[in-house]
N, CA, C and O atoms as CSV, one atom per row, in Angstrom:
chain,resi,resn,atom,element,x,y,z
A,1,MET,N,N,76.955,110.402,51.616
A,1,MET,CA,C,75.582,110.862,51.500
A,1,MET,C,C,75.179,111.589,52.779
A,1,MET,O,O,75.468,111.129,53.884
A,2,SER,N,N,74.512,112.724,52.617
A,2,SER,CA,C,74.078,113.512,53.765
A,2,SER,C,C,72.911,112.851,54.471
A,2,SER,O,O,72.074,112.197,53.850
A,3,LYS,N,N,72.872,113.035,55.773
A,3,LYS,CA,C,71.768,112.496,56.561
A,3,LYS,C,C,70.539,113.370,56.370
A,3,LYS,O,O,70.622,114.598,56.353
A,4,ARG,N,N,69.419,112.718,56.231
A,4,ARG,CA,C,68.157,113.436,56.075
A,4,ARG,C,C,67.589,113.787,57.443
A,4,ARG,O,O,67.705,113.018,58.397
A,5,GLU,N,N,66.972,114.968,57.521
A,5,GLU,CA,C,66.300,115.401,58.735
A,5,GLU,C,C,64.813,115.512,58.442
A,5,GLU,O,O,64.409,115.763,57.306
A,6,LEU,N,N,63.994,115.321,59.492
A,6,LEU,CA,C,62.548,115.361,59.343
A,6,LEU,C,C,62.038,116.792,59.479
A,6,LEU,O,O,62.392,117.504,60.418
A,7,TYR,N,N,61.207,117.198,58.535
A,7,TYR,CA,C,60.583,118.517,58.512
A,7,TYR,C,C,59.078,118.365,58.362
A,7,TYR,O,O,58.588,117.347,57.874
A,8,LEU,N,N,58.358,119.386,58.787
A,8,LEU,CA,C,56.956,119.539,58.426
A,8,LEU,C,C,56.894,120.687,57.434
A,8,LEU,O,O,57.443,121.762,57.679
A,9,ALA,N,N,56.232,120.456,56.327
A,9,ALA,CA,C,56.034,121.495,55.325
A,9,ALA,C,C,54.551,121.834,55.308
A,9,ALA,O,O,53.706,120.950,55.170
A,10,ALA,N,N,54.240,123.115,55.447
A,10,ALA,CA,C,52.849,123.565,55.438
A,10,ALA,C,C,52.743,124.788,54.538
A,10,ALA,O,O,53.659,125.607,54.465
A,11,TYR,N,N,51.617,124.894,53.861
A,11,TYR,CA,C,51.440,126.022,52.968
A,11,TYR,C,C,49.993,126.486,52.960
A,11,TYR,O,O,49.074,125.723,53.260
A,12,ASP,N,N,49.812,127.742,52.614
A,12,ASP,CA,C,48.495,128.349,52.431
A,12,ASP,C,C,48.608,129.171,51.162
A,12,ASP,O,O,49.254,130.219,51.145
A,13,VAL,N,N,47.983,128.698,50.108
A,13,VAL,CA,C,48.116,129.323,48.794
A,13,VAL,C,C,46.741,129.819,48.352
A,13,VAL,O,O,45.760,129.078,48.406
A,14,SER,N,N,46.677,131.070,47.918
A,14,SER,CA,C,45.390,131.701,47.638
A,14,SER,C,C,44.811,131.380,46.264
A,14,SER,O,O,43.591,131.393,46.104
A,15,GLN,N,N,45.630,131.098,45.288
A,15,GLN,CA,C,45.148,130.885,43.931
A,15,GLN,C,C,45.169,129.391,43.601
A,15,GLN,O,O,46.188,128.737,43.825
A,16,PRO,N,N,44.071,128.831,43.074
A,16,PRO,CA,C,43.980,127.377,42.851
A,16,PRO,C,C,45.095,126.783,41.985
A,16,PRO,O,O,45.573,125.687,42.279
A,17,ARG,N,N,45.511,127.463,40.946
A,17,ARG,CA,C,46.566,126.923,40.080
A,17,ARG,C,C,47.899,126.814,40.835
A,17,ARG,O,O,48.613,125.822,40.694
A,18,ARG,N,N,48.228,127.834,41.632
A,18,ARG,CA,C,49.459,127.783,42.430
A,18,ARG,C,C,49.327,126.748,43.548
A,18,ARG,O,O,50.309,126.102,43.914
A,19,LEU,N,N,48.118,126.587,44.089
A,19,LEU,CA,C,47.883,125.586,45.127
A,19,LEU,C,C,48.172,124.177,44.608
A,19,LEU,O,O,48.839,123.391,45.279
A,20,VAL,N,N,47.676,123.864,43.425
A,20,VAL,CA,C,47.927,122.550,42.822
A,20,VAL,C,C,49.427,122.360,42.564
A,20,VAL,O,O,49.966,121.278,42.797
A,21,ALA,N,N,50.088,123.399,42.089
A,21,ALA,CA,C,51.528,123.311,41.829
A,21,ALA,C,C,52.313,123.139,43.131
A,21,ALA,O,O,53.271,122.368,43.177
A,22,ALA,N,N,51.914,123.851,44.190
A,22,ALA,CA,C,52.592,123.719,45.490
A,22,ALA,C,C,52.403,122.310,46.042
A,22,ALA,O,O,53.343,121.719,46.573
A,23,LEU,N,N,51.214,121.780,45.922
A,23,LEU,CA,C,50.944,120.415,46.379
A,23,LEU,C,C,51.815,119.414,45.623
A,23,LEU,O,O,52.411,118.530,46.239
A,24,ALA,N,N,51.895,119.537,44.314
A,24,ALA,CA,C,52.718,118.625,43.507
A,24,ALA,C,C,54.187,118.729,43.901
A,24,ALA,O,O,54.879,117.715,43.998
A,25,LEU,N,N,54.663,119.947,44.127
A,25,LEU,CA,C,56.061,120.150,44.512
A,25,LEU,C,C,56.363,119.495,45.858
A,25,LEU,O,O,57.346,118.765,45.987
A,26,VAL,N,N,55.531,119.749,46.848
A,26,VAL,CA,C,55.760,119.195,48.185
A,26,VAL,C,C,55.616,117.676,48.181
A,26,VAL,O,O,56.404,116.979,48.820
A,27,ARG,N,N,54.628,117.162,47.476
A,27,ARG,CA,C,54.448,115.704,47.422
A,27,ARG,C,C,55.627,114.994,46.779
A,27,ARG,O,O,55.841,113.806,47.023
A,28,GLY,N,N,56.392,115.699,45.963
A,28,GLY,CA,C,57.591,115.124,45.377
A,28,GLY,C,C,58.650,114.790,46.420
A,28,GLY,O,O,59.527,113.961,46.177
A,29,PHE,N,N,58.568,115.430,47.574
A,29,PHE,CA,C,59.517,115.207,48.659
A,29,PHE,C,C,58.898,114.466,49.836
A,29,PHE,O,O,59.625,113.913,50.662
A,30,ALA,N,N,57.576,114.443,49.931
A,30,ALA,CA,C,56.871,113.989,51.133
A,30,ALA,C,C,56.875,112.473,51.303
A,30,ALA,O,O,56.876,111.713,50.334
A,31,THR,N,N,56.878,112.068,52.561
A,31,THR,CA,C,56.705,110.656,52.900
A,31,THR,C,C,55.365,110.431,53.578
A,31,THR,O,O,54.950,109.285,53.749
A,32,GLY,N,N,54.691,111.480,53.960
A,32,GLY,CA,C,53.388,111.371,54.606
A,32,GLY,C,C,52.795,112.744,54.809
A,32,GLY,O,O,53.431,113.759,54.525
A,33,GLY,N,N,51.570,112.768,55.303
A,33,GLY,CA,C,50.924,114.036,55.584
A,33,GLY,C,C,49.487,114.014,55.140
A,33,GLY,O,O,48.980,113.007,54.646
A,34,GLN,N,N,48.839,115.149,55.325
A,34,GLN,CA,C,47.447,115.272,54.911
A,34,GLN,C,C,47.130,116.720,54.621
A,34,GLN,O,O,47.694,117.632,55.227
A,35,LYS,N,N,46.225,116.919,53.689
A,35,LYS,CA,C,45.796,118.246,53.243
A,35,LYS,C,C,47.009,119.113,52.920
A,35,LYS,O,O,47.723,118.805,51.966
A,36,SER,N,N,47.272,120.175,53.665
A,36,SER,CA,C,48.385,121.057,53.311
A,36,SER,C,C,49.532,121.014,54.323
A,36,SER,O,O,50.301,121.969,54.426
A,37,VAL,N,N,49.650,119.922,55.061
A,37,VAL,CA,C,50.783,119.711,55.968
A,37,VAL,C,C,51.378,118.337,55.669
A,37,VAL,O,O,50.668,117.332,55.675
A,38,HIS,N,N,52.691,118.298,55.406
A,38,HIS,CA,C,53.334,117.059,54.974
A,38,HIS,C,C,54.613,116.799,55.762
A,38,HIS,O,O,55.318,117.731,56.150
A,39,GLU,N,N,54.902,115.520,55.992
A,39,GLU,CA,C,56.162,115.092,56.608
A,39,GLU,C,C,57.171,114.884,55.490
A,39,GLU,O,O,56.903,114.185,54.513
A,40,ILE,N,N,58.336,115.502,55.649
A,40,ILE,CA,C,59.349,115.448,54.596
A,40,ILE,C,C,60.716,115.193,55.225
A,40,ILE,O,O,61.095,115.868,56.182
A,41,PHE,N,N,61.451,114.228,54.693
A,41,PHE,CA,C,62.845,114.023,55.058
A,41,PHE,C,C,63.697,114.685,53.987
A,41,PHE,O,O,63.545,114.390,52.801
A,42,LEU,N,N,64.602,115.589,54.399
A,42,LEU,CA,C,65.407,116.355,53.448
A,42,LEU,C,C,66.880,116.372,53.837
A,42,LEU,O,O,67.224,116.440,55.016
A,43,THR,N,N,67.739,116.309,52.830
A,43,THR,CA,C,69.151,116.612,53.014
A,43,THR,C,C,69.277,118.136,52.919
A,43,THR,O,O,68.327,118.798,52.500
A,44,PRO,N,N,70.415,118.701,53.294
A,44,PRO,CA,C,70.577,120.156,53.132
A,44,PRO,C,C,70.391,120.610,51.685
A,44,PRO,O,O,69.808,121.666,51.442
A,45,PHE,N,N,70.876,119.829,50.726
A,45,PHE,CA,C,70.710,120.182,49.314
A,45,PHE,C,C,69.239,120.152,48.911
A,45,PHE,O,O,68.764,121.067,48.238
A,46,GLU,N,N,68.516,119.112,49.312
A,46,GLU,CA,C,67.097,119.005,48.984
A,46,GLU,C,C,66.300,120.146,49.614
A,46,GLU,O,O,65.347,120.646,49.016
A,47,LYS,N,N,66.689,120.554,50.814
A,47,LYS,CA,C,66.016,121.668,51.479
A,47,LYS,C,C,66.177,122.951,50.667
A,47,LYS,O,O,65.204,123.670,50.436
A,48,ARG,N,N,67.395,123.233,50.240
A,48,ARG,CA,C,67.643,124.424,49.412
A,48,ARG,C,C,66.849,124.351,48.102
A,48,ARG,O,O,66.276,125.342,47.652
A,49,GLU,N,N,66.830,123.159,47.503
A,49,GLU,CA,C,66.112,122.957,46.250
A,49,GLU,C,C,64.611,123.217,46.428
A,49,GLU,O,O,63.996,123.898,45.607
A,50,LEU,N,N,64.034,122.684,47.482
A,50,LEU,CA,C,62.607,122.879,47.759
A,50,LEU,C,C,62.297,124.351,48.021
A,50,LEU,O,O,61.349,124.891,47.451
A,51,LEU,N,N,63.078,124.999,48.869
A,51,LEU,CA,C,62.835,126.406,49.182
A,51,LEU,C,C,62.958,127.294,47.943
A,51,LEU,O,O,62.172,128.222,47.756
A,52,HIS,N,N,63.940,127.002,47.108
A,52,HIS,CA,C,64.119,127.788,45.878
A,52,HIS,C,C,62.925,127.591,44.935
A,52,HIS,O,O,62.374,128.565,44.421
A,53,ALA,N,N,62.531,126.347,44.710
A,53,ALA,CA,C,61.404,126.067,43.817
A,53,ALA,C,C,60.122,126.707,44.346
A,53,ALA,O,O,59.334,127.253,43.573
A,54,MET,N,N,59.913,126.641,45.652
A,54,MET,CA,C,58.709,127.224,46.238
A,54,MET,C,C,58.746,128.751,46.114
A,54,MET,O,O,57.707,129.371,45.889
A,55,SER,N,N,59.912,129.356,46.254
A,55,SER,CA,C,60.006,130.818,46.131
A,55,SER,C,C,59.669,131.282,44.714
A,55,SER,O,O,59.155,132.385,44.530
A,56,LEU,N,N,59.952,130.456,43.722
A,56,LEU,CA,C,59.610,130.792,42.341
A,56,LEU,C,C,58.121,130.600,42.066
A,56,LEU,O,O,57.561,131.252,41.185
A,57,LEU,N,N,57.493,129.725,42.802
A,57,LEU,CA,C,56.098,129.362,42.581
A,57,LEU,C,C,55.104,130.298,43.272
A,57,LEU,O,O,54.094,130.677,42.680
A,58,LEU,N,N,55.388,130.670,44.518
A,58,LEU,CA,C,54.424,131.410,45.339
A,58,LEU,C,C,54.591,132.920,45.204
A,58,LEU,O,O,55.661,133.422,44.861
A,59,LYS,N,N,53.501,133.623,45.484
A,59,LYS,CA,C,53.534,135.085,45.537
A,59,LYS,C,C,53.682,135.491,46.996
A,59,LYS,O,O,52.861,135.126,47.837
A,60,GLU,N,N,54.718,136.238,47.286
A,60,GLU,CA,C,55.066,136.585,48.661
A,60,GLU,C,C,53.953,137.336,49.387
A,60,GLU,O,O,53.749,137.128,50.583
A,61,ASP,N,N,53.237,138.198,48.684
A,61,ASP,CA,C,52.206,138.998,49.340
A,61,ASP,C,C,50.859,138.277,49.471
A,61,ASP,O,O,49.959,138.792,50.135
A,62,GLU,N,N,50.696,137.091,48.851
A,62,GLU,CA,C,49.419,136.380,48.894
A,62,GLU,C,C,49.503,134.997,49.540
A,62,GLU,O,O,48.521,134.527,50.116
A,63,ASP,N,N,50.653,134.345,49.452
A,63,ASP,CA,C,50.784,132.950,49.866
A,63,ASP,C,C,51.757,132.805,51.028
A,63,ASP,O,O,52.567,133.692,51.298
A,64,ARG,N,N,51.659,131.669,51.709
A,64,ARG,CA,C,52.552,131.374,52.833
A,64,ARG,C,C,53.101,129.960,52.701
A,64,ARG,O,O,52.409,129.053,52.240
A,65,PHE,N,N,54.365,129.785,53.115
A,65,PHE,CA,C,54.996,128.467,53.147
A,65,PHE,C,C,55.853,128.383,54.403
A,65,PHE,O,O,56.626,129.292,54.703
A,66,LEU,N,N,55.707,127.280,55.133
A,66,LEU,CA,C,56.467,127.063,56.361
A,66,LEU,C,C,57.181,125.721,56.265
A,66,LEU,O,O,56.561,124.704,55.953
A,67,LEU,N,N,58.467,125.719,56.529
A,67,LEU,CA,C,59.251,124.489,56.592
A,67,LEU,C,C,59.865,124.452,57.981
A,67,LEU,O,O,60.735,125.258,58.309
A,68,LEU,N,N,59.404,123.511,58.790
A,68,LEU,CA,C,59.781,123.432,60.199
A,68,LEU,C,C,60.562,122.150,60.457
A,68,LEU,O,O,60.038,121.052,60.266
A,69,ARG,N,N,61.830,122.288,60.896
A,69,ARG,CA,C,62.624,121.102,61.224
A,69,ARG,C,C,62.198,120.590,62.586
A,69,ARG,O,O,62.127,121.346,63.555
A,70,LEU,N,N,61.916,119.296,62.648
A,70,LEU,CA,C,61.506,118.685,63.908
A,70,LEU,C,C,62.723,118.160,64.653
A,70,LEU,O,O,63.674,117.676,64.039
A,71,ASP,N,N,62.690,118.257,65.952
A,71,ASP,CA,C,63.789,117.810,66.797
A,71,ASP,C,C,63.895,116.285,66.729
A,71,ASP,O,O,62.948,115.586,67.087
A,72,PRO,N,N,65.038,115.763,66.274
A,72,PRO,CA,C,65.176,114.308,66.150
A,72,PRO,C,C,65.130,113.586,67.495
A,72,PRO,O,O,64.926,112.373,67.536
A,73,ARG,N,N,65.318,114.315,68.593
A,73,ARG,CA,C,65.266,113.691,69.924
A,73,ARG,C,C,63.849,113.570,70.451
A,73,ARG,O,O,63.603,112.840,71.411
A,74,ALA,N,N,62.920,114.277,69.833
A,74,ALA,CA,C,61.546,114.293,70.312
A,74,ALA,C,C,60.851,112.963,70.030
A,74,ALA,O,O,61.104,112.313,69.015
A,75,LYS,N,N,59.983,112.581,70.938
A,75,LYS,CA,C,59.210,111.358,70.774
A,75,LYS,C,C,58.051,111.633,69.818
A,75,LYS,O,O,57.397,112.673,69.904
A,76,THR,N,N,57.805,110.698,68.913
A,76,THR,CA,C,56.699,110.829,67.973
A,76,THR,C,C,55.459,110.188,68.560
A,76,THR,O,O,55.487,109.031,68.981
A,77,LEU,N,N,54.383,110.932,68.585
A,77,LEU,CA,C,53.110,110.442,69.092
A,77,LEU,C,C,52.164,110.282,67.912
A,77,LEU,O,O,51.941,111.232,67.161
A,78,THR,N,N,51.609,109.096,67.743
A,78,THR,CA,C,50.648,108.850,66.673
A,78,THR,C,C,49.327,108.416,67.276
A,78,THR,O,O,49.293,107.840,68.363
A,79,LEU,N,N,48.260,108.686,66.583
A,79,LEU,CA,C,46.927,108.328,67.049
A,79,LEU,C,C,46.269,107.364,66.060
A,79,LEU,O,O,46.543,107.418,64.861
A,80,GLY,N,N,45.417,106.500,66.555
A,80,GLY,CA,C,44.699,105.576,65.688
A,80,GLY,C,C,45.630,104.606,64.983
A,80,GLY,O,O,46.499,104.000,65.610
A,81,ARG,N,N,45.448,104.462,63.683
A,81,ARG,CA,C,46.248,103.536,62.876
A,81,ARG,C,C,47.517,104.169,62.309
A,81,ARG,O,O,48.236,103.530,61.542
A,82,ALA,N,N,47.790,105.383,62.669
A,82,ALA,CA,C,48.939,106.095,62.117
A,82,ALA,C,C,50.239,105.408,62.482
A,82,ALA,O,O,50.362,104.800,63.546
A,83,SER,N,N,51.210,105.512,61.583
A,83,SER,CA,C,52.546,104.993,61.865
A,83,SER,C,C,53.514,106.170,61.942
A,83,SER,O,O,53.325,107.172,61.252
A,84,PRO,N,N,54.551,106.058,62.777
A,84,PRO,CA,C,55.495,107.171,62.901
A,84,PRO,C,C,56.226,107.416,61.588
A,84,PRO,O,O,56.408,106.483,60.805
A,85,PRO,N,N,56.651,108.656,61.330
A,85,PRO,CA,C,57.356,108.956,60.081
A,85,PRO,C,C,58.662,108.177,60.008
A,85,PRO,O,O,59.367,108.027,61.006
A,86,ALA,N,N,58.970,107.688,58.818
A,86,ALA,CA,C,60.208,106.939,58.599
A,86,ALA,C,C,60.795,107.363,57.263
A,86,ALA,O,O,60.073,107.540,56.282
A,87,ASP,N,N,62.095,107.521,57.236
A,87,ASP,CA,C,62.800,107.887,56.007
A,87,ASP,C,C,62.976,106.616,55.177
A,87,ASP,O,O,63.750,105.739,55.562
A,88,PRO,N,N,62.276,106.497,54.050
A,88,PRO,CA,C,62.380,105.271,53.259
A,88,PRO,C,C,63.762,105.157,52.602
A,88,PRO,O,O,64.441,106.159,52.376
A,89,SER,N,N,64.154,103.938,52.307
A,89,SER,CA,C,65.465,103.731,51.676
A,89,SER,C,C,65.431,104.088,50.211
A,89,SER,O,O,66.484,104.241,49.593
A,90,PHE,N,N,64.222,104.227,49.622
A,90,PHE,CA,C,64.111,104.622,48.216
A,90,PHE,C,C,62.765,105.304,47.980
A,90,PHE,O,O,61.835,105.165,48.774
A,91,PHE,N,N,62.679,106.043,46.875
A,91,PHE,CA,C,61.443,106.701,46.454
A,91,PHE,C,C,61.121,106.263,45.035
A,91,PHE,O,O,62.025,106.000,44.242
A,92,TYR,N,N,59.838,106.184,44.713
A,92,TYR,CA,C,59.418,105.972,43.334
A,92,TYR,C,C,59.302,107.345,42.686
A,92,TYR,O,O,58.710,108.260,43.259
A,93,VAL,N,N,59.860,107.486,41.508
A,93,VAL,CA,C,59.761,108.733,40.766
A,93,VAL,C,C,58.947,108.463,39.519
A,93,VAL,O,O,59.324,107.638,38.687
A,94,ALA,N,N,57.833,109.157,39.392
A,94,ALA,CA,C,56.948,108.935,38.234
A,94,ALA,C,C,57.196,109.949,37.166
A,94,ALA,O,O,56.545,109.918,36.122
């Protein structure tokens, strides 16, 4: 099994229907986040799958999507009651 790496996924979608679809797509992979920025642990295959699905969903001239790999050596800083991102051993699929 491939090791998962931590990414931040952020999007700016201009049309409400595509926005809802982008949110649903990203939340399918997300372990945390808020509004339009989410923490996601991905294998290389899952990354390709997400990027491909997002490319089919968004309009290049109107929408934006950013997938940023975070440095695994970097220290995680949390504020308030927040907990650091963790790759869960399993996901619930509805």
